[in-house]
N, C-alpha and C positions, 0 to 999 in steps of 0.2 A: 622387455622382462614377459615369462608364463607368467598366464592367469594362475596356477599353484603358488607361487609365489606370492605374489601382488596379496593374495589372500591370506598369506602368511602372514605377511609383512601390514595387513589389517586387523589381524586377529592383535598382535601385537601391541599396537596404537592401540585399539582399544582395550586391551589388558593394566596397561600404562594408567588409565584413573581408577585402578584401587590397588596400584603400586604404592607401598609408606615411603620410599625411597628415593626424596624431592630429586637429590640431585640423581638420581639415574635416570628420572622421567625428564624432567629436563634437559638431558644428555640424548636421552635416543630420540626425544622428539626434533633436538635442534640435527641433528642425524635425517632426520624422515623427512624435514622440511627444506633437507636439498636433495631430496630425490627430483627425478626427471619425470618420473611418471606422474600426472595432472592428480590421479585421482588419489593416488598416498598421501600425495599434500594435501589435497584438500582438506583428509580424516586428518591429518597431523593439527594441522591451520585450527579445523573447528576442535577439535582437544584441547590444542591449547585455550583458545578459547575460555572452553568452560572450567579448566582449569584454574584458569587467571594467573597465566605467568607471565606476565606484564615484561619479565625481563630477557624474553625472545623476541619480544617486539621488531628488533633492530634484523632479526633472519625472516620474520610474518614478513617485514617491507621487501628485503630484500628477494628473495622466494616470489613477491611478487610483480618485483620489475621485471626477473629473469621468465617469467613468465610473459609479460607483458613486450618485450620485446623481440624473443625469441623464436619467430616465424610459428603466434600465438598460434594458426588456426591446423598447424602438426603437433604442437606441445600440449597442449590446449584447448584443443577444437568444440567442446563442452562447456567449456568455460568454467568449469568445476574449480580449478582448483585457485584462481583470477577472483571469481565469489566469494568462496569460501576467505579467502587474504583477506579480501578486504569486509567482509562482518566478520575476522579476528578485529584485524587493526582495528576499526570501531570499537566493539567488546573493550578491548586492553586498553583504549583510552588514547589512542593516535587522535590528534587532534592537528596534524600539519593537511589541510588542505592536500596540496600537490597531488598525491598518489589517487586520491580520488577525483581529482582535474580531467589527469590523465587517463583516469578509465571510460567518465563522461561522453569520448571520441572513442568510446572502441567500436568496431563495426565487425562478426564475422560471420559474416552470408553463407546459409549452407545453397541447397538444391532447391529450385522452386517447389511449391506445395499448390495445392486447390485453392479456389477461390477462397483471402482475397487475390488471391496472386501472385503471393508478393514470396520472394525470397525468406527461407527462416534464417532468423539470426541468432546463434547461440547467448551474442551479449547483452541481451536485453534486460537478463535479468540483474549483469553485472551495472548498467548503466542507474537502473532505480535503485539497486544496492549502493555506489556512486553518490548517487541523487539522498541520500535519506544521512547519508555519514557525512555530510557538509554540513547538517541538520550541527553538527555540536563541537564545527570548528571557526577560529577567530575569525571568520571573515566581516568586511562592512555591510547591510544590506544592499544595496547596493550590488554587489558582487554576485552575493550568494544567490539571489533575484535572478542577476543575469545571467546564473549557469543555469537556474532549474527553468527560468522566459524561456530558455531555447530548447527545453526538452518536450516545452508544451509543445512542438513542432515537430519532434521524433516520428516516425513513418508508422513505430511500431506504436498499438492502442494502450499497452502496459505500462512502459515507460511515460505516457500525454497523463496517465487518469496515478500514478506515482509521484508523479513530477507536480502535479496538481494537490496532491496531498500532502507534496514538503512546502506547497505556499505555505498551506492554511496552516502546514506545522511550524513553520517560521517565525510567524504568530507576530507579523511585522506589519502595518494596515498599508506600507509599500506593495505591499503582494497583491493588493484589491482591483487596480487597473487592471493589472493583469492578468487576473481570472475574468473581471467582465469581461475583457474586450477577449478568451477565449473563448467564453458560453456565448459571448455575437455572436462569436463568425462560423459558431457552431461544429462539429465535429462527425464523420461517415460514424465513430461509437460512440452511442448513448453516453454506456459509462463514462469515459474524458466531460463531459457537458453535465454529468451528474455530480462529479467529484468536484467542476467547481462548484458546485451550485453547494456544496458541502460546507470545502475551506470557504468559500465567502460568509457562509453566516457563522464562520469559527471566529473569520476575522471584523467582519464590519457589526456580529449578532442581529440584533432586529431592524439594521440601515439596511440589512441584504435585503428585507422581506419583499418589500414594492419591486425593484428589479427584478429578482427569481419569480413572484406574483406574475410579472408582463409573459412571462412564456409560457405560466395555466392560461394565456388568451392566442397563440400561437399557433401557426399554420403545421408547428411539428410536434405529430402526434408522439412521440419517442423524446424531445425536449417535455412537451407537458408532462407526463409519468415524471420522468425524473425530478423535474420541479417542486410535484406533486408528491412525492415521494422523499423526498430534502428536506420540505419545509414541515408534511410531520414528524420527522423522528427531528427533528434539530432540538427538542428540549427549550424551546422562546416561545415564550406567551402569545409577542405578536405571528410568529410563526403558526404555530397552532390555529390562531384565528381564523390568519390567512388558510390554512388547511383546510377547518372548517367551513367555511366560505364558501370551497371550493364543492368543497363533498355537495353542499347544499345547491351553483350551482350549476357543475360538471357530472353531467349525466354519465358521460364517456366511463364502460365495465373495468379498464385499465387505468383509467385516472385513480378511480375508485377505490379499485384495489392495493394503485402504489399508497393511497391516503392510510388501509388499512395496516398493510403493513409498516409503515414509517411510525402510526401510533403509535403502533404493539412494542415497538424498541424507541418507544419516546421517555423519559423523563418526566415528563409531566405528569400529575396525579391527572389534571383534567384531561390528558389524553384517552384513559383508563375510563374517566368516568363517562367519557364521549363512546366510546368504544361499546362498554355497560351498556346505555340506550341506546344504541343501533342494534345490539340483541335481541332488547326486549322490544323495540319501538317497531322496525325494520324488520320482518319477516325473511327478505329474499335476499337481505345481506347477514340474517342472523349466524348464520353456520362462518362461515370467514371473519366475520366482527368478531365472535368467541373465539377464535385460532389466535387472532391477533391480540385479545387479550389477555388468551393463556401463557402469551409470550412475555408480556409485561411484567416487570420488576415489581407493582404494586398487585397483580393476580392473587396474593393472599388476600391482600386487602376486599377480594370483591369475591373470591373463590365461595364463599357460604350463601352471601347472595343471591350468583348463580345459581347455584343448587340450590336454594331453596323457591 
């Protein structure tokens, strides 16, 4: 299909958002979902979800299966269609886990890229989207956490981070051992370990503080920073106390900056009070403490005191 034709069809799809004739909109989107062009189908799927057209869920599912099975590296090389279709299924209320489970194993490798010398995988956002969609499905905890746990070993950082995030959002205490194991084993990418800490604090609350606090004394400098940030931001009194103690005991600049940033994002007023005290009492850290305080939800409470 010529580029001009694709652009014209995209404009047609975009105009459907303002079309008052509901039957016409449904018919046009149903037709668009049957197109071979992955970009057009992605646009149609996003528009269908935006308009809440649940009656097109069967067509969305059919298009998804088509792109999964028909030589996906050629029919949907960037995974635009599959990603949009998964998001549309989730938004429109599909609670059948099977489409998402199949998407978890989708891999579409491209050319080799510079360090870390990995081949680009266009399906990484698809696997992440499927992981998030599974949270809304009727799955037993053991099944859900098995799928999400497998993604903690995915070759790509973004998928591992999203898997740890999904385990926290799943809300099951059965996810705690998975996250502790992954954090304890470590990861080449600090963000993965950091998300494990955040999700642990979500699931285990104050009981996770002691476990995460051990990383503050470890040899892995990146893990120390992630632990400090997670504790400072958690919004839990026990975690705040651990972060404040770390500020006093650990002079490492990166750790201290992580604590300040985390405290700025904390929901606790005690965190804001601590930042206010720092900007008053520690000249070397005044600027960074003040910058963190200005991002706090409690800034208005302290603004006049700072300016005074």
